N, C-alpha and C positions, 0 to 999 in steps of 0.2 A: 510592502517587505517591513519585515520588523529589524529596527534599527537600533542599535545600543547608542549610551550618550555619544561617544564618536561619532558617529553616522554611519558604521560598520553593521553589515545586514548580519542578523544573527542567527548563528549555528545552534541548530532545533538537534541533529542529529548528529552522532562524532562515535566513530568506531575507530581503535586506534592499535592496532598490530594486534588486532582479534583472531586469536585460535578457535577450531571448537575440532573438535575428536571425540566421535561417538564409540570408537574403541578405539585399539593400538594401530587398528586397520583400515581405519576408515575417517581421513581426514578431509571434513566439510568444507570448511573455511582456515584458509595457511594465510598469518601476516596480512590481514586487509585491514587498511586504512583510509578512513572514506568518513568526509564532512559534508551535511546537508544545510544548506542557507534554509531561514523560513520563506516559507514560497516559492520554494525553488520544483520543479517538477521534472525527479530526476528517473530513468527506464534505467531496469537491469536488464540486459541482455546475457545469453549464454544458452550453450546444451542444456538438458534434463540432466538434472547432478551434479551442473557446474557450483551449487551455492546458493542460487540467487534464493530461494525459499527458508533457507537455513541462516541467510544473510538479514531476513524481513524480519523470522522470531525472534532472532533475537533484539530487536528496535523495540520490540512489547516485550520483552522478558519473559516469552516462551520459552525460548532456549537461553542458555547462559554462555557466558565465552568460559574454555578451559584453557586459553591466556589471552592477556590483552585486557583493555576496557571499551566500554558502551554507555556514552553520559548520551541520554535523550530527556529533553527540557528542564535540561542543569542536574539531571538525577541521575546517579550512577546507577544502572542498572541489573549491575550484578551484585554487588553489596546493598541494593534494596531490601528489605522489609516487605513480608508480604504483603502488609497494608499501602506501603509504600508503591509497588508495582498493582495494586488495584488502583488506585488513584489514577496512577499514572495512564494503566490501560483505557479510563475513562478520557480521554484528550489523546487516544489515536482508534481512530476508525479502522476496519480491516475488512477488506472486497477480497474473495475469494473466489476461484475457478467456479467450483459448483457451490451454486448460491446459496444454500444452504436454508432454505425459505421453509415453513411446515406449509406441505404444499393444502392441506384444510382449512387452512385458517385465513383466512380473509388478509389483502394489501394490504389496509390498515394496520391488520395487527400484527403483524408480519413488521412493518415499522415501527411500532411502539415498543415491539421488543429490542430494539438499541437502548431504551430508554431505561432496562431495568436496573444497571449500574449505579443511578440516584436513586433508586427504587431499593425499599424493604420489604422481603416477603415476596412468595408464590402469584401468579398474576392469575387468573383465569379467566379466560375471555375476553373480548376485546373492551366492554366495560369496566373488567376490572383495574384500567389502566384509570388514573388522576385525567380531569378534563384536559387540564394544559400538556399532557404527553398527546392526547388524541389530535390535538390543534394542533401544536407542534410538528408530529407524526404526517398530518394533513396538508402542513405547510410545507413540507421533506418532498409528499409526497406530487406537486402542484410545481415544485420547482424542476423534476424530472420529467414533467410534464405524464401523471400516471394518477392526477386526482379524479378524475372521472372512473376510473376502476376501481376504487377508494374498496368497495364490498364486493370486486369478484375474490372470490377464489384463488389465491398465488398457482396454481398451478392450472391453470385456465390460460395462464399469458404466454406468451413468447418467448424465447429464450434471454432476447436483448431484453424485452418488458422486466422479465424475473431479475435480469442485473442490474437493470434501475431500479429495482424496490429494493435490491440488497443496498445499492449506493445511498438511496435516501436512509434507508435503518440505520447504515452507518453517521451519514451526515446527521441524525436526530442526538448525537451523544456531541456536535457541538465540538468536533475533533480539531485539534490545531496539525496534528499531523495522520493523510489518510495512507493505511500500506493497503497494496493491492497485488493480488498475487492471481497471474493469467488471470485476469478477468475479462478477458475476451480471447480465453482459447477456445471454447465453445461453442463461439457466435460465429455466423458470416459474417463476410466481409462489410454490408452496410451496418447491421448489428453492430459491429466490434467500432466503424469508425463513431456511430453513434452515441456507444456510449464511452470513447475516449476523447469524444468533442465535451461531453458533458464533463467528465472529471476535470479537463482541461478549463471549460469556464468558471469551473464552481474554484477552481482552485487562484484561478485570478479575482474573481468577484468576494471570495472569503478568504484572500492571502495562505490559503491553503497547503501546508508541503504537503507534496505527492512521494514518493516511493514504488516504484511500481513495476514489477516484472513483467516480461514478453519474451515470446517468441517471433512474432511478426516483426521482421528491419522495417520494413515500408510505415506501419502503426507508429512502429519507437522514433522513426525520422520525423512523422506528419506532427504528431503530437506532444512531445519530451522537449525538453528546454535541454538535457543535459543526457548523454550515455556512457554507461557506466558497465562495462564489459567484464563476465567474471567467467574462467578457464581453470577446471582445476583446484575452484576453492580460491583463485587467486585475481584478484584484478588488473588485468592487459589493457584496458581503455576506461581512459575519463578524461571526456571532453564534451565541449557545447557540442549543440546538434547543429551547429552553422559550420564546427571543421570539421564533420563528421561526414560521408559520401555514403551509399551504399554498399560499396565493394570494403572500407574502411573498417563498417560494419559486421557487412558478413565474415571478415577475416575474422574475427572472435570468437567465429566455429570452426575454425580450419586448424591442421595441428595441433590436436587435441592434445597429441602427448607431449608438445610443448607446456613446460610450466614456469619458464623465468620470463621469458620474453613479452615483452609490451607488443599489442598489433599497434599503436601508434606511438611513436617514440614522445617524450613530454607528459604523459599522461598524469595526471594533477592529485 
């Protein structure tokens, strides 16, 4: 993990009193404060509509807070200029539930699109990318175990393989932070475990900070280092995985109407 001169692990994501309203009657986030340190694997748990996706989109500036502040890699997301946000996003990878691959394009070309943030102008076909980008894309495909499929059409792969391609595409940016929004929701249990193990291994190898939303409690407890539970836009649980059992994690989903009481006392 990255540390500052005093030996304290660096905080790379900091939400302070963040509120988000999409209109006067729709509160997506309600006074959320959250610090994520470099190299942590933090899992967001909660029902659909609890604010998980909205929180992730505040980290890379796709949403801006109505109240409070968001600092990411020492940048204030809420006050950053358009150019500053674009630079910040090159340091933040994003993996979605739906893979967002171009099905008719090759696996390698799909991974190459992860380098578009550092290139000028559009790219037509695989050979439109510089050799260095194609080489780097192949290296990332090798990391996720799909180098041999590099020339296959993306839509010929299984769901688990397509999500691994999406992970390789995000890694091509050489990000410091990886956001993952329900990355295994559409996968079978075996593929889910493979994708999450891959993300956990890469986090450890690259000292990559991971902020990931999940529905599957067992997966969260197996691969996360820290669990943050959201209910109705508020943080109701924030504990290291070692201090959370299945019943405690499942309590995040209960008592939906309760907006103020934490699931476990001492949520940090």
